C-alpha positions as CSV (number, residue, x, y, z in Angstrom):
1,M,-19.2,7.5,-13.7
2,E,-19.8,11.5,-13.8
3,G,-17.5,13.9,-12.1
4,H,-13.5,14.5,-12.4
5,S,-13.3,13.5,-15.6
6,E,-9.7,15.0,-16.0
7,L,-8.9,12.1,-13.4
8,S,-8.6,8.7,-13.5
9,I,-7.8,6.3,-11.0
10,S,-6.4,2.8,-11.3
11,V,-7.2,0.4,-8.4
12,V,-5.2,-2.4,-7.7
13,I,-6.4,-5.5,-5.6
14,P,-4.0,-8.9,-5.0
15,M,-6.2,-11.4,-3.5
16,Y,-6.2,-14.7,-2.6
17,N,-8.3,-16.7,-0.7
18,A,-10.6,-14.1,0.0
19,A,-14.2,-14.9,-0.5
20,K,-15.5,-13.5,3.0
21,T,-13.7,-9.9,2.0
22,I,-13.7,-9.4,-1.5
23,E,-16.9,-7.9,-2.2
24,R,-16.7,-5.8,0.6
25,A,-13.6,-4.1,-0.9
26,L,-15.1,-3.8,-4.2
27,N,-18.0,-2.3,-2.9
28,S,-15.7,0.4,-0.8
29,I,-14.6,1.9,-4.3
30,K,-17.9,1.6,-5.7
31,D,-19.1,3.8,-2.7
32,Q,-16.5,6.4,-3.3
33,T,-18.2,10.0,-2.7
34,F,-15.5,11.3,-5.2
35,K,-16.7,9.8,-8.7
36,C,-14.3,9.7,-11.2
37,Y,-13.5,7.0,-13.8
38,Y,-12.2,4.3,-11.2
39,Q,-9.9,1.2,-13.1
40,I,-10.7,-1.5,-10.9
41,I,-8.2,-4.5,-11.1
42,V,-8.3,-7.5,-9.7
43,V,-5.3,-9.7,-10.0
44,N,-6.4,-13.2,-8.5
45,D,-3.3,-14.9,-7.1
46,G,-3.6,-18.6,-7.7
47,S,-7.0,-19.1,-4.8
48,K,-7.5,-21.9,-3.5
49,D,-11.5,-20.7,-2.6
50,N,-14.3,-19.6,-4.8
51,S,-12.8,-16.1,-4.7
52,Q,-13.0,-16.2,-8.5
53,E,-16.6,-17.1,-8.8
54,I,-17.6,-14.2,-6.5
55,V,-15.5,-11.3,-8.1
56,E,-17.1,-13.2,-11.5
57,K,-20.2,-12.8,-10.3
58,Y,-19.9,-9.0,-9.2
59,I,-18.6,-7.7,-12.5
60,A,-21.6,-9.6,-13.9
61,D,-23.8,-7.7,-11.8
62,H,-22.4,-4.3,-12.1
63,P,-21.6,-3.8,-15.5
64,E,-21.7,0.0,-15.2
65,L,-18.4,-0.9,-12.8
66,N,-14.7,-0.9,-14.7
67,I,-13.6,-4.1,-13.6
68,T,-10.7,-6.3,-14.7
69,L,-10.3,-9.7,-13.3
70,I,-6.7,-11.2,-14.2
71,N,-6.4,-15.2,-13.0
72,Q,-2.5,-16.1,-12.6
73,L,-0.5,-18.9,-10.6
74,N,0.2,-18.1,-7.0
75,G,3.3,-15.8,-6.7
76,G,3.3,-13.7,-3.7
77,V,1.8,-10.0,-2.8
78,S,4.4,-8.4,-5.0
79,K,3.8,-10.4,-7.8
80,A,0.6,-10.0,-7.9
81,R,0.4,-6.3,-7.6
82,N,3.0,-5.8,-10.1
83,T,0.6,-7.9,-12.6
84,G,-2.1,-5.1,-11.8
85,L,-0.2,-2.4,-12.3
86,K,1.2,-3.2,-15.3
87,H,-2.1,-3.2,-16.5
88,A,-2.9,0.5,-14.9
89,S,-3.9,2.7,-17.2
90,G,-5.2,5.8,-14.7
91,N,-3.3,9.0,-13.7
92,F,-3.3,7.8,-10.5
93,I,-2.7,4.7,-8.6
94,A,-4.7,3.3,-5.6
95,L,-3.8,0.2,-3.9
96,L,-6.5,-1.9,-1.6
97,D,-5.6,-5.1,-0.2
98,S,-8.3,-7.7,-0.8
99,D,-9.5,-7.4,3.2
100,D,-9.2,-4.1,3.7
101,Y,-12.1,-1.7,2.8
102,W,-11.7,2.1,2.3
103,L,-14.2,4.4,4.1
104,K,-16.6,6.4,1.5
105,N,-14.6,9.4,1.8
106,K,-11.5,8.5,1.1
107,I,-10.4,9.5,-2.2
108,D,-12.4,12.6,-1.6
109,I,-10.1,13.8,1.0
110,Q,-6.6,12.6,-0.4
111,V,-7.2,14.4,-4.0
112,K,-7.1,17.5,-2.4
113,Y,-3.6,17.3,-1.5
114,F,-2.3,16.9,-5.4
115,S,-3.4,20.5,-5.8
116,L,-0.4,21.4,-3.1
117,G,2.1,19.9,-4.8
118,Y,2.2,16.5,-2.9
119,D,2.9,13.2,-5.1
120,F,1.8,10.7,-3.0
121,V,-0.8,10.6,-0.3
122,C,-0.9,8.1,2.1
123,A,-3.5,8.0,5.3
124,L,-4.3,5.8,8.4
125,R,-5.7,2.5,9.0
126,N,-7.8,1.1,12.2
127,N,-6.0,1.9,15.2
128,D,-3.0,3.4,13.4
129,I,-1.3,6.6,14.9
130,I,1.3,9.1,13.6
131,S,4.7,9.3,16.3
132,F,8.3,10.0,16.1
133,P,9.9,10.9,13.5
134,Y,6.5,12.3,11.9
135,K,5.8,15.7,12.9
136,I,1.7,16.8,12.3
137,E,1.5,20.0,11.2
138,N,-2.0,20.6,9.4
139,N,-3.3,17.2,9.8
140,I,-0.8,16.3,7.7
141,A,3.1,14.8,8.1
142,D,5.8,15.0,5.7
143,I,7.5,11.0,5.0
144,S,10.9,11.0,4.4
145,L,13.6,8.4,3.5
146,R,15.3,8.7,7.1
147,K,12.0,9.1,8.6
148,L,10.6,5.5,7.0
149,L,14.1,3.9,8.2
150,F,13.4,4.7,11.6
151,K,9.3,4.1,11.5
152,V,7.3,2.8,7.9
153,V,4.0,4.3,8.0
154,G,1.6,3.8,4.9
155,Q,-0.1,0.9,4.8
156,T,-0.5,-0.4,1.3
157,S,-4.4,0.0,0.9
158,T,-4.6,4.0,2.1
159,A,-1.4,4.8,-0.7
160,L,-2.9,7.1,-3.4
161,F,0.0,8.3,-6.0
162,K,0.7,9.5,-9.3
163,K,1.2,6.9,-11.8
164,E,4.3,8.2,-13.3
165,I,5.7,7.4,-9.8
166,L,6.1,4.0,-11.2
167,D,7.7,5.0,-14.6
168,N,10.9,6.2,-12.4
169,V,11.2,4.5,-9.1
170,G,9.9,0.7,-10.7
171,L,7.8,-1.4,-9.2
172,F,7.4,-3.4,-6.4
173,D,10.5,-6.3,-5.7
174,E,9.1,-9.4,-6.5
175,N,12.1,-11.5,-4.6
176,Q,10.8,-9.4,-1.2
177,K,8.5,-10.7,0.5
178,Y,8.7,-9.0,4.1
179,S,8.6,-5.0,3.9
180,E,8.3,-4.9,0.7
181,D,6.0,-1.9,0.2
182,A,8.6,-0.5,2.8
183,N,11.0,-1.0,0.0
184,L,8.9,0.7,-2.5
185,W,7.8,3.8,-0.4
186,M,11.8,4.4,0.2
187,R,12.9,4.6,-3.5
188,I,9.8,6.6,-3.4
189,S,11.2,9.3,-1.0
190,L,13.7,9.6,-3.0
191,K,12.7,11.4,-5.7
192,Y,9.5,12.8,-4.7
193,K,7.1,14.3,-2.1
194,M,5.1,12.3,0.4
195,I,2.6,13.0,2.7
196,I,0.7,10.8,5.8
197,I,-2.9,12.2,6.7
198,N,-3.6,12.2,10.1
199,E,-7.3,10.6,9.8
200,K,-8.6,6.8,9.3
201,L,-9.3,5.8,5.6
202,V,-8.8,2.7,5.9
203,A,-10.4,-0.2,7.4
204,T,-9.9,-4.1,8.1
205,D,-10.7,-7.0,10.5
206,N,-7.3,-8.4,10.5
207,D,-4.6,-8.1,13.6
208,Y,-1.4,-8.2,11.5
209,G,0.2,-8.2,14.5
210,K,-0.9,-11.7,15.5
211,N,-1.6,-12.7,11.9
212,G,-0.1,-12.8,8.2
213,L,2.8,-12.3,6.8
214,S,3.7,-9.1,9.5
215,S,3.5,-11.9,12.6
216,N,6.8,-13.7,11.0
217,I,9.3,-11.1,13.0
218,A,11.9,-12.4,11.7
219,G,11.3,-12.5,8.4
220,M,10.3,-8.7,8.7
221,E,13.4,-7.9,10.3
222,K,15.4,-9.6,7.0
223,G,13.0,-7.4,5.3
224,V,13.8,-4.2,7.3
225,R,17.8,-4.9,6.9
226,K,17.8,-5.5,3.1
227,N,16.1,-1.9,2.5
228,I,18.9,-0.6,5.1
229,N,21.3,-2.3,2.6
230,E,20.0,-1.0,-0.5
231,M,19.6,2.4,0.8
232,R,23.7,2.0,2.0
233,Q,24.5,0.3,-1.5
234,K,23.1,3.0,-3.3
235,H,24.7,5.9,-1.2
236,R,21.6,7.6,0.2
237,I,22.9,7.1,3.7
238,N,25.9,7.4,5.1
239,L,28.1,4.6,6.9
240,F,27.2,6.4,10.6
241,E,23.6,6.1,9.5
242,Y,23.8,2.4,8.0
243,Y,25.2,1.4,11.4
244,F,23.0,3.3,13.4
245,F,19.4,2.1,11.4
246,S,21.1,-1.3,11.7
247,L,21.2,-1.2,15.5
248,F,18.2,0.2,15.9
249,S,16.1,-2.5,14.1
250,E,18.2,-5.3,15.5
251,L,17.1,-4.0,18.9
252,K,13.4,-3.4,17.6
253,Y,13.4,-7.0,16.5
254,I,15.0,-8.2,20.1
255,R,12.1,-6.5,21.5
256,R,9.6,-8.3,19.4
257,K,10.9,-11.6,20.2
258,L,11.4,-11.2,24.2
259,L,7.3,-9.8,23.8
260,R,5.9,-13.0,22.1
261,K,7.4,-14.9,25.4
């Protein structure tokens, strides 16, 4: 691809039984208005449908794209993402879930903020909104550890960040099934400047409030509490904050349980 030769983006796509959506995800990368070198890494996490065959055909039909397909036994989304990240060679990392897709101007809008000194730039997906404790100024809101502990923002498919970040904070926690993205974002927030753009740049057909991993509210609460405990153990929050965020999380969990009845 012609364009910004100094910038390269590795896009990591974990894939599991995504025959209906993976081609759309790949097309959304191909159709980006921002032209640079895209390294596309699809990690097939033990799919049982014909996802693998669809990607293989897509690769054959689009030799102009740099797509690598890695097949592995099912190990969960964090392990799949980490496999892809370990093969990433770009100086920027983007994540894309196989059932999501990028709007055409996603990367074009995000890359402009790196020249302003930011290291991690995410955006909105579907009907997401930015609310308290985040404050929008000039169409962006700063992200910090305590804001993330209060409310997590930055769905994985919206994230674009410098690859060097992973060298310093590590990868996804493969032992954490829920709120694993928030765990990585929190570790990143301790050392790097993060923002969220007040603009929808990613879309999906899924409603994660009713389906998928996020529908397991008990599991989500377990992941959230693990993140709070980890930040306390690392002395990143004080004892008062630990009890405050723990209580706040418990109250949110109870509210979600009541709303499900």
